[in-house]
C-alpha positions in Angstrom: 99.4 111.9 70.1 95.9 112.7 71.1 96.3 116.3 72.3 93.5 117.8 74.3 91.8 114.3 74.3 90.9 111.9 77.1 92.8 108.8 76.7 94.2 105.9 78.9 97.8 105.3 79.5 99.7 103.9 76.6 103.2 103.8 74.8 105.7 101.8 72.9 107.8 98.8 73.7 111.2 99.6 74.4 114.0 97.1 73.1 114.3 93.8 75.1 111.0 94.6 77.0 107.8 92.4 76.9 104.4 94.1 76.2 103.3 93.8 79.6 106.5 95.1 81.1 106.0 98.2 79.0 102.4 98.5 80.2 103.7 98.6 83.8 106.5 101.0 82.9 104.2 103.3 81.1 101.7 103.5 84.0 104.5 104.3 86.2 106.0 106.9 83.9 102.7 108.6 83.1 101.0 108.5 86.5 103.4 107.6 89.2 101.3 104.5 90.3 103.7 101.5 91.0 101.3 99.1 92.6 99.0 97.5 89.6 97.4 94.1 89.6 97.8 93.3 85.6 96.0 91.2 83.4 95.9 90.4 79.8 92.6 91.4 78.3 93.0 89.0 75.5 92.0 92.0 73.3 93.9 94.3 70.7 93.5 97.9 70.0 93.7 98.6 66.4 93.5 101.9 64.2 94.8 103.1 61.0 97.1 106.3 60.9 96.4 107.9 57.6 99.3 110.4 58.1 102.0 107.8 58.5 100.0 105.2 56.4 100.3 102.2 58.9 98.0 99.9 61.2 98.6 100.4 64.8 97.9 97.1 66.8 98.6 96.9 70.6 97.5 94.4 73.2 95.1 95.6 75.7 95.9 95.1 79.5 93.9 95.6 82.5 95.4 97.1 85.5 93.7 96.9 88.9 94.9 100.0 91.2 94.0 101.3 94.6 92.6 104.7 93.7 94.1 106.2 96.8 97.6 106.0 95.4 99.1 109.2 94.6 98.8 110.2 91.1 102.0 112.2 89.7 101.3 112.9 85.9 104.1 113.4 83.5 104.5 115.8 80.7 102.3 113.6 78.5 99.1 114.5 80.5 97.6 117.7 81.8 95.1 116.2 84.1 93.4 113.0 85.2 89.9 111.6 86.3 88.7 108.4 87.7 85.7 107.7 85.3 83.0 105.0 85.4 82.8 103.0 82.2 80.0 105.0 80.8 82.0 108.4 81.4 85.0 106.9 79.6 82.9 105.7 76.7 81.5 109.1 76.4 84.8 110.9 76.4 86.7 108.3 74.3 88.8 110.1 71.7 88.7 107.4 69.1 86.0 104.8 67.7 86.5 101.4 68.9 87.7 102.4 72.5 84.1 101.9 73.6 84.2 98.3 72.3 87.3 97.8 74.4 85.6 99.4 77.5 82.5 97.2 77.1 84.5 94.1 77.0 86.7 95.1 80.0 83.5 96.1 81.8 82.0 92.6 81.2 85.0 90.4 81.7 87.0 92.5 84.3 84.6 94.8 86.4 81.3 92.7 86.4 82.9 89.5 87.3 86.3 88.2 88.5 88.7 87.9 85.5 90.2 84.3 84.7 93.4 83.5 86.7 95.0 82.4 83.3 95.0 86.0 82.3 96.8 87.3 85.3 100.4 88.7 84.9 102.4 88.0 88.0 104.6 91.2 87.3 107.9 89.5 88.3 110.9 89.6 85.7 
């Protein structure tokens, strides 16, 4: 969707899938990464699509990964880069992403997240 723009991993939920299962699947499909410690950010990304005339709302998840894992991009991406929060905010494709990144930095990077937000990843 965001051709030639920096964006994070994302996608739709398939039939019978939970949102957090879709998040793990999309991370694997788009990056090849399988080992993710996943949390609910307790936030939502939202934007209006004037072309299709709908409001897109999606839950935000935070995944901790070991950056030494091999990244194998699929056809949806041309390159990747590990970024600081400031770099990610500077390169964000859409307004509002910087607010999400500020929230994630405050609640997931500068301190340990609540155990109540942890998703164990078992089906």
